[in-house]
N, C-alpha and C positions, 0 to 999 in steps of 0.2 A: 620585550613585551611591556607595554605601559601599565601603570597601576590600574587604570580603567579596564584595560583588556584583561588583566589578570583577575580582577573582580568578576568580570563576566564569565571567565572560565570556571571560577569557583562556583558561581551560580549554576552553571551547566551541571557540574558534579552534584550539587545539592539537589537539583531538579531530578536528575536520573536516579539518585538514591531514593528520593521520595516516591517516584513512580514504581520503582522495584518493590518498595515496601507495600504499596497499594496492590501490587500484583501477587503477593505471596500466597494468597488463597487460590490463585489460578496458575499453577505451575506449567501448564501447557502453553499459555499465552506468551507471545513474543512482543517485545518493545521495539518499535521502529522509530528511528529519528528522521523526521522529514526535514530535508536540508535546503529547501527552497530559500533563496537569497542569502544563505549563510556563507561565511568565509571559509577558505581552506583551513585556516588555523582552528576555527571552531569545530569543523568536522574532524580534523586530525586529533584534537584534544578529546572529543567525545569517544572516538574509537580507541585511541591508544591509552589514554589515561583513565577513562571511565568504563572501558570494556563494552561499549555499544557495538553490537555485532550485526545490526540490521539497519540499513538506511533506505529512505524513500526519496526518489527524484521525481519532480513534476514536469520538468522541461528538458528536452534533449540538449539544447545548447548549454544549459547549466551542468547537465550530466557530464558533458565533454570537458568543461572547465574544472569540475570537481574531481574528476577521475584520479588525478595523481594523489589525492588526499584520502582515498577510501581505506587504505591500509589493510586490505584483506577482509573488510566487512562485506557481508552479503548485501547486494543492492537490488531493489525492486523499482520498476518504473510505475508510477501511480497517477500520472497526469494524462490529460487528453493527448492522444497520439495520432499523428497523421501518417498515412501509409508511406509517404516518401521519406519519413524519418526513421522507419523501422530498421533500416540497414545499419544505423549507428548504434543500435542496442543489442543486436543478436550476438550471442557469445560473450557479452559483457555484463548483462544483468541476469540475475537468477530467475526473475519472474517479471512478467508484465501484468499488472493488476487491473488495467483499465480497458480491457477489450469489450466492445459493445456492439460489434457488427461482424458479419461473416466476411466481408471484404478485408477488414483489418486482420482478422484471424488467418485468412488465406495468405496474406502477405507475410505475416509472421511465420507461418508454416513454410512457405516457399523459401524464404531467406534462411530459415533454420535447416531445412533439408540441404540446401546448397552448402551450408557450413558444416554439415555432417553431425548436427545435434538436434535435440528436441528442446523447445522452450516451454517452460511452465507458464500457464496463464490463469488469471481469474477473470470471470465475467462481471463487469460492473453493472449493477442493477439500480435503476432509478426508483427506489422504494417509495419515495414521496410523489412520484409521477409529476415532477416539476418540469415544465416545458423548457425552462432555461438551462437545465442541467443535462449533462451527458449520462449515458447508461441506458441499457435496454429496459423497456417497460416490463413489469412482472408477467403480464399475460403473454408476452412474446418470448419469454425465456425458454420454455421447453423446445420450441421449434429451433431457436438459435443454438441451443445445446446439441440437439440432434444433428444439425448440419456441421457444427464445429468438431464434434466427436469423430467425424469421418476423416479429418485432416491428419496426415502422418507426422507433421513437423511440430505439433503442439501437444502438451499434456494438460488436460483440464484439471485444475486443482481445487476449484471452488468459486466462491462469490465475494464480491466487494461492494460496498455502498458508501455513499456520503449522505448521511441522514439530513433531512430538512432542519431548519432552525425550529426549536420547539419551546413551548411555554412551561413545560414541566418535565421532570425526569421520567415520569410514567409514560408520557407521550413519546419521548425519545426512545425509551426501552421498547415501545411497541414496534417501531421501525426495525430495530435490531432483531427483535423476536420474529418479525415477518421474514427477514432475510434468512434466519436460521430455519424457519419452516420451509422456505423455498429450497434451501440446500438439502434438507431431509427429503423433500418431495421428489427431488431430481438426483438423488444420491447415486443412481446407476451410472451417471455420466462422469463422476469424479474419481480421481485417484487420491486416496488419503485426503478427503475433503477438508478444506480450511475456510474460515471466514475472516476477512479483513474488514474491520468496522470499528468506529470509535476514534475520536480525535481529542484534542486537549480538553474541550468542554464536555465531552460525552463518554470518555473511555470507561468510567466506572460502570455506567449502564450497559455498555457494550460487553465488558467482561462478564457481567452478571448474566448476559444472554448468550454467552458461549463464544466470544471473540477469540480467535487464534492469533491475530495480529492487531495491535492498536497503533495508530499512526499519529505520532506526536511531534508537532513543530514548535509552536510558541511555548508549550509546556516544558520543553527542554532548553531551547535556545533563547527564549525571550521574544519580545516583539520583533517582527521582521523589519529589516532595513530595505530601503528602496535602491 
């Protein structure tokens, strides 16, 4: 390992320690390392040397490349997912966090039943109602939950969101508070409900509003490589 590479690994360790310190007042919350564009060595170091036990994958192709480096860590899929790619994830990821339609949930259920398992899922909610983003609109959430709850191959665990860019911490907190309120309002559909919300620039506000998972990429691994 080159000196530059080793310096980066040490920085990963420092970043994870800092995040854990920030999370001390939130013992239920889990730290997810988002590994989009990261190298196998970076992933392996974060898991084996730093004890990072939860990873998030955005792309199926990268998931397949990264798989040898997971080292026993729990893996969630958090990116936009096409139905024809579901088959590559079933039985390999613990949870799919980015479900936003009945057809996608049906495919996950069908593939899971075929594999003899149930797959845990979160419903992605477009809390900012941004047309360019994925996620179900809040007003459509109850109907979506009612339909998906009838599927035998999935377990509804809660909600996920990617909050809009905000000008203030209070504004950001408002979106996370809204997701928590949606979870509480629809609690009947969830098994041990969890919220996945907050990223590098917003995890403190998410934790304050009840995040169970914070998804950190650059805050652990540094700026992404292309």
